[in-house]
Phi, psi and omega in degrees: 000124177278117184254141175257136173308156176287168187303308183307320179297311179300316171302310182295322170292330174291320178297316185294321175298312181298311179300322172297311183300317180294322182289319180297315170303319186300321188288308175310304172304316175301320182291323178298320180291321181289328172302310187283333177297322178293310178305323187286319179297315178303310182298329178286331173280348181239352183247090182233143178283171178298337182267002193289139171071009175257121185275143169222088178062046179278131174261006189238209180284333186245137178291133171304146181154185176244122183236135180241147176202159180245139171242151174235167180201146186272138176241168170311316181277332188197175167261123184243156177226151177233139174250129187251130172232126184237137171254128181239130174220123187052047180066008171258129178289117180264341180203153175220139167229133179231122180250126172258152175234070194283133183270324182248151186307306183298330180287336177297316183295315184279329170301318180295320177304312176300307179302331183284330183253355187296315184311314179293347184259350188235324183290135184095349183265160174288151182299322179299332182274354183287118172214115178239147175231332180210130180226123169061028178098348184259118191252317181303311182304326173298334176294323173291322182290320190287327180301307184295331178293321182294316173306313177298317182302316182298322179293320191269358173297122185285000000 
């Protein structure tokens, strides 16, 4: 004869299992974010485009030019990165290019949607006004994008 535990025992075991999974997921995500922050800092200090840091008759807060930086973000499956290239003239974003390197199949879809809609969100805006949280249904990708924008702002500051 098979005996099943009482309902309170089953609920208690389920709660312990969920709590354990959440605590392990938290540790994993923190390590992944720490590793991606280190990689991002290294990429930002060594990855600049040919026009980076060269002022050309800039009249605003940021030097005119084309700047490239990498941003990362965590998904439930992996840590993803996007490379962002912004062209700035008189503190206005005149062009944007985002390149993704998706590790997970679902990330490929979301990055593609984000890349398809980001130009409408940022071109023509002041660099200081660029702030995206969701583009074409993709909310996580915008975190990596904004991380890269902050690095670009720091680099372009005149």
